[in-house]
C-alpha positions as CSV (number, residue, x, y, z in Angstrom):
1,M,206.5,209.8,44.5
2,A,206.4,213.3,46.0
3,V,205.2,213.3,49.6
4,F,204.9,216.4,51.8
5,K,206.1,216.1,55.3
6,R,203.3,216.2,57.8
7,I,203.3,218.2,61.0
8,I,200.3,217.5,63.3
9,V,199.4,220.6,65.2
10,V,196.4,219.5,67.2
11,A,196.3,215.9,68.2
12,A,194.5,213.4,70.4
13,L,191.5,215.7,71.1
14,L,188.7,213.4,69.9
15,A,186.2,213.5,72.8
16,A,182.8,214.7,71.6
17,A,179.3,214.6,72.9
18,G,175.9,214.7,71.3
19,G,173.7,217.8,70.8
20,C,174.0,221.1,69.1
21,F,175.1,224.6,70.0
22,A,172.4,227.2,70.2
23,Q,172.5,229.3,67.0
24,D,172.3,233.1,66.5
25,D,168.9,234.4,65.7
26,L,167.7,233.9,62.2
27,S,167.6,237.0,60.0
28,A,164.4,239.0,59.4
29,P,163.8,237.7,55.8
30,V,164.3,234.1,56.9
31,L,161.8,234.6,59.7
32,Q,159.5,236.2,57.3
33,L,159.8,233.2,54.9
34,K,159.1,230.8,57.8
35,D,156.1,232.7,58.9
36,Y,154.8,232.9,55.3
37,V,155.0,229.2,54.5
38,R,153.4,228.2,57.8
39,H,150.3,230.4,57.2
40,Y,150.0,230.2,53.4
41,L,150.5,227.7,50.7
42,P,153.1,229.0,48.3
43,T,152.4,228.4,44.6
44,G,153.7,225.0,43.6
45,Y,153.8,223.7,47.1
46,S,153.2,219.9,47.2
47,P,152.5,218.1,50.5
48,Q,153.4,214.8,48.6
49,L,157.0,216.0,48.0
50,N,159.5,213.6,49.6
51,V,162.8,215.1,48.4
52,L,164.0,218.7,48.6
53,M,164.7,219.9,45.1
54,L,165.5,223.1,43.2
55,T,163.9,222.2,39.9
56,P,160.2,221.8,40.0
57,K,158.6,221.5,36.5
58,S,162.2,221.4,35.0
59,N,162.9,225.0,35.9
60,L,165.1,226.6,38.6
61,H,163.2,227.9,41.6
62,Y,165.4,229.1,44.4
63,L,162.7,229.4,47.1
64,F,160.9,226.1,46.3
65,P,163.1,223.8,48.5
66,L,162.9,226.4,51.3
67,Y,159.1,226.5,51.2
68,H,159.0,222.7,51.8
69,A,161.9,222.5,54.3
70,L,160.5,225.3,56.5
71,R,156.8,224.3,56.3
72,D,157.3,220.5,56.6
73,D,160.5,220.4,58.7
74,E,159.3,217.4,60.9
75,K,158.5,215.4,57.8
76,F,161.9,216.0,56.2
77,R,163.7,215.4,59.4
78,G,162.1,211.9,59.3
79,I,163.1,211.4,55.7
80,Y,166.7,212.8,56.0
81,S,167.4,212.4,59.7
82,D,168.0,215.6,61.8
83,K,171.6,215.8,60.6
84,G,170.8,215.2,57.0
85,Y,168.0,217.7,57.1
86,Y,170.1,220.5,58.5
87,D,172.9,219.7,56.0
88,E,170.5,219.7,53.1
89,V,168.7,222.9,54.1
90,S,172.0,224.7,54.6
91,Q,172.8,224.0,50.9
92,Y,169.6,225.5,49.7
93,F,170.1,228.7,51.7
94,A,173.5,228.9,50.0
95,F,171.8,228.5,46.6
96,A,169.6,231.4,47.5
97,G,172.5,233.7,48.3
98,D,172.2,233.6,52.1
99,Y,175.6,232.5,53.3
100,R,175.0,233.5,56.9
101,T,171.9,231.3,57.3
102,A,173.6,228.5,55.4
103,L,176.3,228.4,58.1
104,Q,173.7,228.6,60.9
105,Y,171.9,225.6,59.6
106,L,175.1,223.7,58.7
107,V,176.3,223.9,62.3
108,K,172.9,222.5,63.5
109,S,174.0,219.2,61.8
110,Y,177.1,218.8,63.9
111,D,177.7,216.9,67.1
112,S,178.9,219.3,69.9
113,V,182.2,219.2,71.6
114,D,182.2,219.0,75.4
115,D,183.5,221.9,77.5
116,A,186.6,220.0,78.7
117,T,187.7,219.2,75.2
118,R,186.9,222.7,74.0
119,R,189.2,224.2,76.8
120,K,191.9,221.7,75.9
121,I,191.8,222.7,72.2
122,Y,192.0,226.4,73.0
123,K,194.9,225.7,75.4
124,T,196.8,223.7,72.7
125,A,196.2,226.4,70.1
126,A,197.3,229.2,72.5
127,G,200.6,227.4,73.0
128,L,201.5,227.0,69.3
129,L,204.9,228.4,68.3
130,N,206.9,229.0,65.1
131,V,203.8,228.9,62.8
132,V,204.2,231.1,59.6
133,H,201.3,231.9,57.3
134,V,201.8,232.4,53.6
135,P,199.2,233.4,51.0
136,A,197.5,230.2,49.8
137,A,197.2,231.0,46.1
138,G,200.9,231.6,45.6
139,Y,201.9,228.6,47.6
140,I,199.5,226.3,45.8
141,H,200.7,227.6,42.4
142,L,204.3,226.9,43.4
143,M,203.5,223.4,44.6
144,A,201.3,222.6,41.5
145,K,203.8,224.0,38.9
146,N,205.4,220.6,38.1
147,R,202.3,218.5,38.7
148,R,200.0,217.1,36.0
149,V,197.0,216.8,38.3
150,T,195.9,219.0,41.2
151,M,192.8,218.4,43.2
152,I,191.0,220.8,45.4
153,N,187.8,220.2,47.4
154,E,184.7,222.1,48.5
155,A,181.8,221.9,50.9
156,F,178.4,222.1,49.2
157,A,177.0,224.8,51.5
158,K,180.1,227.1,51.2
159,P,180.3,228.9,47.9
160,L,183.4,230.6,49.3
161,H,185.3,227.4,48.2
162,R,184.1,227.9,44.6
163,A,185.2,231.5,44.7
164,F,188.7,230.5,45.9
165,T,189.0,227.9,43.2
166,M,188.0,230.6,40.7
167,S,190.8,232.8,42.0
168,L,193.3,230.1,41.1
169,L,192.3,229.5,37.5
170,A,194.4,232.2,35.8
171,G,197.6,231.0,37.6
172,F,196.9,227.4,36.7
173,Y,196.2,228.3,33.1
174,R,199.6,230.1,32.9
175,M,201.2,226.9,34.1
176,G,199.7,224.9,31.3
177,Y,196.6,223.5,32.9
178,R,193.9,223.4,30.2
179,Y,191.4,221.1,31.7
180,L,189.0,221.8,34.6
181,A,187.2,218.7,35.9
182,M,184.4,219.4,38.3
183,E,182.2,216.9,40.2
184,M,179.3,219.3,40.0
185,L,179.1,219.1,36.2
186,N,176.3,217.2,34.5
187,N,177.7,214.0,33.0
188,F,174.5,212.8,31.3
189,A,173.5,213.1,27.7
190,N,171.7,216.4,28.2
191,Q,174.8,218.1,29.6
192,R,175.5,221.7,28.8
193,L,179.2,222.5,29.2
194,S,179.7,225.3,26.7
195,S,177.6,227.8,28.7
196,V,176.0,228.1,32.1
197,G,172.5,226.9,32.7
198,M,170.3,224.4,34.5
199,H,171.7,221.5,32.4
200,S,175.3,222.4,33.3
201,G,174.9,220.5,36.6
202,Y,172.7,220.7,39.6
203,Y,175.2,222.5,41.8
204,V,176.1,224.9,39.0
205,G,172.7,226.4,39.8
206,E,174.4,228.0,42.9
207,P,175.4,231.5,41.6
208,V,179.1,231.4,42.6
209,A,179.4,228.0,41.0
210,G,177.9,229.5,37.9
211,E,180.6,232.3,38.0
212,L,183.3,229.7,38.4
213,M,182.1,227.9,35.3
214,R,181.8,231.1,33.3
215,S,185.3,232.2,34.3
216,A,186.8,228.9,33.2
217,I,185.0,229.0,29.9
218,A,186.1,232.5,29.2
219,M,189.8,231.6,30.0
220,G,189.8,228.7,27.6
221,Y,189.6,225.7,29.9
222,T,188.1,222.5,28.6
223,L,185.5,221.5,31.1
224,V,185.4,217.8,32.1
225,S,182.3,216.2,33.7
226,Y,183.4,213.1,35.6
227,E,180.7,212.1,38.0
228,D,179.5,208.5,38.0
229,T,176.2,208.5,36.2
230,L,175.1,205.6,38.3
231,A,176.2,207.2,41.6
232,S,172.7,206.7,43.1
233,V,173.0,202.9,42.9
234,H,176.7,202.4,43.2
235,N,178.4,202.1,46.6
236,A,181.1,204.7,47.5
237,N,184.0,202.6,46.3
238,V,182.5,202.0,42.9
239,R,181.5,205.6,42.5
240,D,184.9,206.9,43.4
241,S,186.6,204.4,41.1
242,V,184.4,205.5,38.2
243,Q,185.1,209.1,38.9
244,A,188.9,208.4,38.9
245,A,188.6,206.4,35.6
246,N,186.8,209.3,34.0
247,I,189.5,211.8,35.0
248,Y,192.3,209.4,33.9
249,H,190.6,209.0,30.5
250,V,191.5,212.7,29.8
251,L,195.1,211.9,30.3
252,Q,194.9,208.8,28.1
253,L,193.5,210.9,25.3
254,D,195.9,213.8,25.8
255,S,199.4,212.8,26.8
256,T,200.3,216.4,27.7
257,A,197.2,217.2,29.7
258,K,197.4,219.0,33.0
259,I,194.1,218.9,35.0
260,L,192.7,220.9,37.9
261,V,190.0,218.8,39.6
262,H,187.3,220.5,41.8
263,A,185.6,217.9,43.9
264,S,183.7,217.6,47.2
265,F,185.0,216.8,50.7
266,A,187.1,213.6,51.1
267,H,186.9,212.4,47.5
268,I,190.3,214.0,47.2
269,S,191.8,212.1,50.2
270,K,194.9,210.1,49.5
271,K,194.3,207.7,52.4
272,P,191.7,204.8,52.6
273,G,188.6,205.6,54.5
274,P,187.8,204.1,58.0
275,E,186.2,201.0,56.5
276,G,188.9,200.6,53.7
277,Q,187.0,202.7,51.2
278,I,189.3,203.9,48.4
279,P,188.5,207.6,47.7
280,M,188.7,209.1,44.2
281,A,192.1,210.7,44.5
282,L,193.7,207.5,45.8
283,A,191.9,205.4,43.1
284,F,193.2,207.8,40.5
285,W,196.8,207.5,41.8
286,H,196.6,203.7,41.8
287,M,195.2,203.4,38.2
288,S,197.3,206.1,36.6
289,G,200.6,206.0,38.6
290,I,200.3,209.8,38.8
291,E,200.2,211.3,42.3
292,P,197.9,214.2,42.5
293,L,198.5,217.3,44.6
294,T,195.5,217.5,47.0
295,I,194.2,220.6,48.7
296,D,191.6,220.7,51.4
297,Q,189.4,223.7,52.0
298,T,186.7,222.1,54.1
299,D,188.3,221.7,57.5
300,M,189.7,225.2,58.1
301,T,186.9,227.4,56.8
302,E,184.7,229.1,59.2
303,E,182.4,226.6,61.0
304,S,184.6,223.8,59.5
305,N,182.6,220.7,58.4
306,F,182.3,218.8,61.7
307,G,181.9,219.9,65.3
308,Y,185.5,219.1,66.4
309,G,186.9,221.0,63.4
310,R,184.7,223.9,64.2
311,V,186.2,224.4,67.6
312,I,189.8,224.0,66.2
313,Y,189.0,226.7,63.7
314,Q,187.7,229.0,66.4
315,A,190.7,228.4,68.7
316,Y,193.2,228.7,65.8
317,T,191.8,232.0,64.5
318,T,191.7,233.3,68.1
319,K,195.5,232.6,68.3
320,Y,196.3,233.8,64.8
321,T,194.8,236.7,62.9
322,I,194.0,235.3,59.4
323,T,193.1,238.0,56.9
324,E,193.4,236.1,53.6
325,P,193.3,232.5,52.5
326,S,196.5,231.1,53.9
327,I,198.7,228.0,54.3
328,A,200.3,227.4,57.7
329,L,204.0,226.3,57.7
330,I,206.4,225.2,60.4
331,N,210.0,225.0,59.3
332,N,208.8,225.5,55.7
333,N,206.6,222.4,55.9
334,P,202.8,222.6,55.5
335,V,200.8,222.1,58.7
336,N,197.9,219.7,59.0
337,V,195.9,221.8,61.5
338,T,193.0,219.5,62.2
339,D,195.0,216.3,62.7
340,K,193.8,214.8,59.4
341,D,196.7,213.2,57.4
342,L,194.6,213.0,54.3
343,Y,195.7,215.9,52.1
344,D,198.9,217.6,51.0
345,L,197.8,221.1,51.8
346,C,195.1,222.8,54.0
347,V,193.8,226.2,53.1
348,I,192.9,228.3,56.1
349,H,190.1,230.8,55.2
350,P,189.7,234.0,57.2
351,P,186.4,234.5,59.2
352,T,183.7,236.0,57.1
353,K,183.1,239.7,57.2
354,Y,179.7,241.0,56.1
355,T,178.4,244.2,54.6
356,D,174.6,244.7,54.7
357,G,174.2,241.0,55.4
358,R,176.3,239.8,52.5
359,P,179.8,238.3,52.7
360,T,182.5,240.7,51.5
361,W,184.4,237.8,49.9
362,M,181.7,237.8,47.2
363,N,183.6,240.7,45.5
364,F,186.0,238.0,44.3
365,G,189.1,240.0,45.2
366,G,187.8,243.2,43.5
367,L,186.6,241.5,40.3
368,R,183.0,242.2,41.3
369,H,181.6,245.5,42.6
370,P,179.0,246.1,45.4
371,T,175.9,247.2,43.6
372,Y,172.8,248.4,45.4
373,I,169.5,247.7,43.8
374,K,166.4,249.8,44.9
375,A,163.3,247.7,45.2
376,L,160.4,248.4,42.9
377,S,157.9,248.2,45.8
378,N,157.4,246.9,49.3
379,A,156.2,243.6,47.9
380,V,159.7,242.7,46.6
381,F,161.3,239.9,48.5
382,F,163.9,238.4,46.2
383,V,166.2,240.1,43.8
384,Q,168.2,238.4,41.1
385,A,170.7,239.8,38.5
386,Y,171.2,237.8,35.3
387,Y,173.6,238.5,32.5
388,Q,171.8,240.4,29.8
389,Q,173.4,238.4,27.1
390,E,172.3,235.1,28.6
391,I,168.8,236.4,29.0
392,D,168.8,237.6,25.3
393,N,169.9,234.1,24.3
394,N,167.2,232.4,26.3
395,D,164.1,234.1,24.8
396,N,164.2,236.8,27.4
397,T,163.4,234.4,30.2
398,P,165.3,233.3,33.3
399,W,163.6,230.0,34.0
400,Q,166.6,227.8,33.3
401,L,169.5,230.3,33.8
402,V,171.8,230.8,36.7
403,P,171.9,234.4,38.2
404,A,175.2,236.2,38.6
405,D,174.0,237.0,42.1
406,Q,170.8,237.0,44.1
407,T,169.6,237.9,47.6
408,Y,166.6,238.5,49.8
409,T,168.7,240.3,52.4
410,L,167.9,244.0,52.6
411,G,171.0,246.3,52.5
412,G,169.0,249.2,53.8
413,K,165.4,250.2,54.0
414,D,164.5,249.4,50.5
415,R,167.7,248.3,48.7
416,Y,169.5,245.1,48.1
417,L,173.2,244.5,47.8
418,L,174.4,242.5,44.8
419,Y,178.0,241.8,43.8
420,L,178.4,242.1,40.0
421,Q,181.2,242.3,37.5
422,K,181.3,245.0,34.9
423,G,178.7,244.4,32.3
424,K,175.0,244.6,31.5
425,Y,172.4,242.8,33.6
426,K,168.7,242.3,33.8
427,V,167.4,242.4,37.4
428,F,164.3,240.4,38.3
429,F,162.2,241.5,41.3
430,R,160.2,238.7,42.8
431,D,157.7,238.6,45.7
432,I,157.8,236.0,48.5
433,N,155.7,233.7,46.3
434,Y,158.4,233.8,43.6
435,K,156.1,235.8,41.3
436,I,158.0,238.3,39.0
437,L,156.9,241.8,39.9
438,G,159.1,243.6,37.4
439,T,162.5,243.9,35.8
440,L,165.3,246.5,35.5
441,N,168.1,246.7,33.0
442,I,171.3,248.0,34.6
443,E,175.0,248.4,33.5
444,V,177.8,248.0,36.0
445,N,180.9,250.1,35.1
């Protein structure tokens, strides 16, 4: 079996204390939305709702879960717990195209790290020597070239991870990978895998996820839905085992298959969990005899995915200026920065830069262009751009389609910044109650 040498950079810094760090002030549109839902009843609001959801009446509604989460925060904290509530709400801000607020809410779900541990982490990071950073995409392609299965993960509230996976697709296709298996894809009978829409999968409703799926289809990938359809009743071990079996089934049907797997969090770990749980990647390795290459994105992205990792990321990017997705090496061996010996490679993403409130990484490395949309009136709150062809194929309605991009963050006095590829779009203008105020046909050249 192929095993990468591990070098632990930051170790034995596990002290943590309860509580949360104070967050930056919320943006003006988020405050406006909070004020609105606490003084008025948005259309469709239901005080009986006990689960945050994106699809009331079987249609996509990107403000619907935020209405309920912001109006009934105490109720949903009781249902989800404080940590679960903040984690869930962060995902719905990401769905709405608000990455900054998604990160703010995500961090609220973390335990904080005490000052002594924080100082020790910074001191350890400051003393690091002989670390070399190489572009992540090229290094990943090199390591995956002779593999049949490569697995990469994501955090639900960070569409950046989906954008990075999309940037890898062309290189993997050139290496003979023809299958893209994604946990987010709908695995039920009503699945829609030939085009992007509500029935493609719940998380495909996030616009960057939609772009990832569109890109894969356009390149010629066969999409594989592998989620356990009984995940809601199975325990973690059974769920991961079913996922692994569904992926292995592709190899059993196609003896030459090479598969890129896009999963969430530690499903791609190659070590048992703390209570002996066997994650999907390890279960796959056991049943197939094929060791997957596993790539983590979640630990060393801005804000990480736990409080301790967040401080490591801050200390590390204080020591080293990271300007592109990178792999850290010492003596030509990949570095495990957060002391997690679970994955083969760890992608270090640079801190996010913003233009007019929107992350610049949303240009997808130049594939998409910053496009400013002037509001029709002062009543406009939410702006969405749909592919014209998808609208034409859906009876000129957006109800079950996934936008190419959307935002409620003003990029000026009366204009909104969207990131769009070349092509024709239909822009929908909505008020804060999600009512369509008008549309605009545009072409991006």
